[in-house]
C-alpha positions as CSV (number, residue, x, y, z in Angstrom):
1,M,187.1,54.4,74.0
2,P,187.2,56.6,70.2
3,T,183.8,58.2,69.1
4,P,183.3,55.8,65.6
5,H,182.8,58.2,62.7
6,P,179.5,59.0,61.6
7,L,177.5,56.8,58.8
8,R,177.7,57.8,55.8
9,G,175.1,56.4,53.1
10,P,177.7,53.7,50.9
11,R,178.1,52.2,54.1
12,A,174.5,52.2,55.5
13,R,173.7,50.6,51.9
14,R,176.3,48.1,51.7
15,L,175.0,46.9,55.4
16,A,171.8,46.4,54.3
17,D,172.5,44.8,51.6
18,R,175.0,41.9,53.7
19,L,171.9,41.4,55.9
20,T,169.5,40.9,53.3
21,A,171.7,38.3,51.6
22,Q,171.6,36.4,55.1
23,Y,168.5,37.0,56.0
24,R,166.9,36.4,52.3
25,I,164.5,39.4,52.4
26,P,164.5,43.1,51.1
27,I,166.6,45.3,53.5
28,E,165.9,48.6,52.7
29,P,168.1,51.9,54.3
30,Q,166.6,54.9,54.5
31,Y,167.7,58.6,56.0
32,D,166.5,61.1,57.9
33,P,168.0,64.2,57.2
34,G,166.1,66.2,60.2
35,S,168.4,63.5,62.2
36,R,170.7,63.2,60.1
37,R,170.6,59.8,60.8
38,W,169.9,56.1,58.8
39,T,167.2,53.5,59.5
40,L,167.3,49.6,58.2
41,R,163.4,48.4,57.2
42,W,162.2,45.7,56.6
43,Y,158.7,43.5,56.5
44,D,158.5,40.5,58.6
45,G,161.3,38.9,58.4
46,P,163.9,38.9,61.2
47,P,163.1,40.0,64.9
48,L,164.6,43.6,65.9
49,A,167.2,42.1,68.3
50,A,168.9,39.4,65.8
51,V,169.1,42.4,63.5
52,R,171.3,44.5,65.7
53,A,173.3,42.1,67.3
54,A,174.1,41.3,63.5
55,L,175.7,44.8,63.1
56,G,176.8,44.9,66.2
57,R,179.0,42.6,65.0
58,H,179.8,45.1,62.0
59,G,181.4,47.9,65.0
60,P,180.6,50.0,66.2
61,E,180.1,52.5,63.1
62,A,177.3,49.8,62.4
63,E,175.6,50.4,65.4
64,Q,174.0,53.9,64.4
65,L,172.2,52.5,61.9
66,L,168.4,52.3,63.7
67,V,166.4,49.6,63.2
68,R,162.4,49.1,62.5
69,R,160.7,46.2,61.2
70,D,156.9,46.5,60.2
71,L,154.5,43.8,60.3
72,T,152.4,42.8,56.9
73,T,148.8,42.1,57.0
74,R,149.5,38.4,56.3
75,A,151.7,38.0,59.5
76,L,149.3,40.1,61.3
77,A,145.9,37.4,60.5
78,L,148.4,34.2,60.6
79,A,149.3,35.7,64.3
80,A,145.3,36.0,65.1
81,I,143.9,32.5,64.2
82,R,146.8,31.6,66.1
83,E,145.6,33.5,68.9
84,T,142.1,33.0,68.6
85,R,143.1,29.2,69.2
86,A,144.2,29.9,72.0
87,G,141.4,32.6,73.1
88,A,143.7,35.5,72.9
89,M,141.3,37.6,71.0
90,H,139.2,39.6,72.5
91,R,136.1,41.3,70.8
92,W,135.9,43.9,73.0
93,V,139.0,45.6,73.1
94,G,138.5,47.0,69.2
95,S,141.4,46.5,66.3
96,W,143.7,48.6,67.3
97,G,143.9,46.5,71.0
98,Q,144.3,43.5,68.9
99,R,146.9,45.0,66.4
100,Y,148.2,45.7,69.6
101,H,148.2,42.7,71.1
102,L,149.7,40.5,68.1
103,E,152.3,43.1,67.2
104,Q,153.7,42.0,71.2
105,V,152.9,38.8,70.4
106,L,155.2,38.8,67.1
107,A,158.0,41.0,68.7
108,D,160.2,38.4,68.7
109,R,159.3,35.7,66.6
110,P,161.2,35.4,63.6
111,F,160.1,35.4,60.4
112,P,155.9,35.7,61.5
113,D,154.3,35.1,58.2
114,R,155.3,32.0,57.6
115,A,152.6,29.2,58.0
116,D,154.0,26.0,59.9
117,S,152.1,23.3,58.0
118,P,150.2,23.3,54.8
119,R,146.6,23.3,56.9
120,E,147.4,26.5,58.8
121,A,149.1,28.6,55.1
122,A,145.5,27.3,53.9
123,M,143.5,29.0,56.6
124,L,145.6,32.1,56.6
125,E,145.1,32.6,52.6
126,R,141.6,32.4,53.2
127,L,140.8,34.3,56.0
128,L,142.7,36.7,53.8
129,Q,140.2,36.3,51.1
130,A,137.2,37.2,52.8
131,A,139.2,39.8,54.3
132,T,139.9,41.1,50.8
133,A,137.8,44.7,50.3
134,E,137.6,45.2,46.3
135,H,138.1,48.5,45.3
136,G,137.9,48.4,41.2
137,R,140.6,47.1,40.0
138,W,142.7,46.6,43.2
139,S,141.6,44.4,45.9
140,H,143.1,44.0,49.4
141,P,142.6,42.5,52.8
142,D,141.8,43.9,55.6
143,E,143.4,43.3,58.7
144,N,141.1,44.9,60.8
145,K,137.9,42.5,59.0
146,A,140.1,40.2,59.7
147,F,140.5,40.0,63.4
148,E,136.6,40.5,63.7
149,L,136.3,37.8,61.6
150,V,138.6,35.2,63.4
151,A,137.2,37.0,67.1
152,R,133.3,36.2,66.0
153,D,133.7,33.5,64.3
154,G,136.3,31.5,65.5
155,V,138.6,29.7,63.1
156,A,137.2,25.6,61.9
157,W,135.5,28.1,59.2
158,L,138.5,28.3,57.9
159,L,139.7,24.6,57.7
160,P,140.0,23.8,53.6
161,D,138.9,20.2,53.4
162,D,135.6,19.6,55.9
163,R,137.0,15.5,54.2
164,L,137.5,12.3,56.1
165,A,141.4,12.5,55.4
166,G,142.2,8.8,53.7
167,P,145.4,7.6,53.2
168,Q,146.0,9.1,49.7
169,D,145.6,12.4,51.9
170,R,148.9,13.1,53.6
171,D,149.0,16.9,53.9
172,G,146.9,17.3,56.7
173,L,144.0,19.1,55.2
174,A,141.4,16.5,55.6
175,L,140.3,16.1,58.3
176,G,141.0,13.5,60.7
177,P,138.6,10.7,62.5
178,L,138.1,12.7,65.8
179,E,138.3,15.7,64.4
180,Y,136.0,15.1,61.4
181,L,133.9,13.5,64.4
182,T,133.6,16.3,66.3
183,A,132.8,18.7,63.3
184,R,129.8,16.5,63.1
185,Y,128.7,15.7,66.1
186,A,130.3,18.2,68.7
187,T,127.7,20.2,70.8
188,G,127.8,22.7,73.4
189,V,130.9,23.6,75.0
190,H,132.3,21.4,72.5
191,R,130.8,22.5,69.4
192,T,132.8,26.2,71.0
193,A,135.9,24.5,71.1
194,W,135.5,23.7,68.7
195,E,134.8,26.5,66.6
196,T,137.3,29.1,68.0
197,A,140.5,26.2,68.7
198,L,139.7,23.4,66.5
199,A,139.7,21.4,69.6
200,T,138.4,18.0,69.6
201,M,135.8,16.4,71.8
202,P,136.3,13.4,74.1
203,L,137.3,10.0,71.6
204,R,134.6,7.4,73.8
205,A,131.1,10.7,72.9
206,A,132.8,10.8,69.6
207,V,132.4,7.3,68.9
208,T,128.3,6.9,71.2
209,A,127.4,10.1,69.0
210,A,128.6,8.3,65.4
211,R,127.4,4.8,66.9
212,D,124.0,6.0,68.6
213,D,123.5,8.3,64.5
214,G,119.9,6.6,63.7
215,A,121.9,7.1,59.9
216,P,125.6,7.8,59.8
217,T,127.1,8.9,56.2
218,P,129.6,6.3,55.3
219,D,132.6,8.6,56.6
220,A,131.5,9.5,59.9
221,A,130.9,4.8,60.4
222,R,135.1,4.9,59.2
223,A,136.0,7.8,61.3
224,A,134.0,5.7,64.2
225,L,136.2,2.5,63.6
226,A,139.2,3.6,62.8
227,L,138.7,5.1,66.3
228,L,137.8,2.1,67.9
229,P,141.1,0.8,68.7
230,A,142.4,4.0,70.9
231,L,139.4,3.8,71.8
232,R,139.5,0.0,73.3
233,S,143.0,0.9,74.6
234,E,141.4,4.0,76.8
235,L,139.2,1.5,78.1
236,T,141.2,-0.9,79.2
237,A,143.6,1.0,80.8
238,D,140.4,2.8,83.0
239,L,139.5,-0.9,83.5
240,D,143.1,-2.0,84.8
241,R,143.3,1.2,87.6
242,T,139.9,0.6,88.5
243,Q,140.8,-3.5,89.1
244,D,144.0,-2.2,90.8
245,R,142.3,-0.5,93.3
246,L,139.3,-2.3,94.0
247,N,141.8,-4.9,94.9
248,R,143.7,-3.1,96.9
249,A,140.6,-2.2,99.1
250,A,139.0,-5.8,99.4
251,A,142.2,-6.8,100.5
252,P,142.3,-7.9,104.2
253,A,144.5,-5.2,106.3
């Protein structure tokens, strides 16, 4: 196989422009005089494997390009929220260990700075704001502080709205009935699960907590009422299974 011609600046810049248009993010060509190699560099966006595959379709000459993707604080903070919910953000490894873990998690994820829902986007903005350090006229989020906040305090405090969602709330920012009762009544392991992973408490326990509240708020009462059909269905199914099992046990041999 013939050796491809050395890649020159104009060709590297044209390839960078094509990939910029393809992925709709800035991809910059950078030249290293020491190695005499060109590197395409970008933030977040597509993973390395995707760009390498795209370059391969432009011929052997394009494959001489090195590629480098850097992750923004926004992408790392979003990953920290998700990994906290998954139980994988640990304080004992320190900020460098947390960053390394997040980099591995994001290695193959395209556009890691993009939230999956309006609620997740709002939680991300709240975390970035809480992690922002003031330096005179300039301010910027501190990724280490963001990691520490979620590893220490969980993610429930990032929720943008603690109201019970009404019929007009269609963006997912306000809380659903079971989420609302969990936020209000959960204790012990259920409180920990809610604060760290937004995991809701069992349906029956949530409705029972609202029932036993000496002075439930109107929203707590509305949330419990909204859950009654699901609880009734759950209890009916459980009773049906119990009846079937006992009928089989009571039948003559």
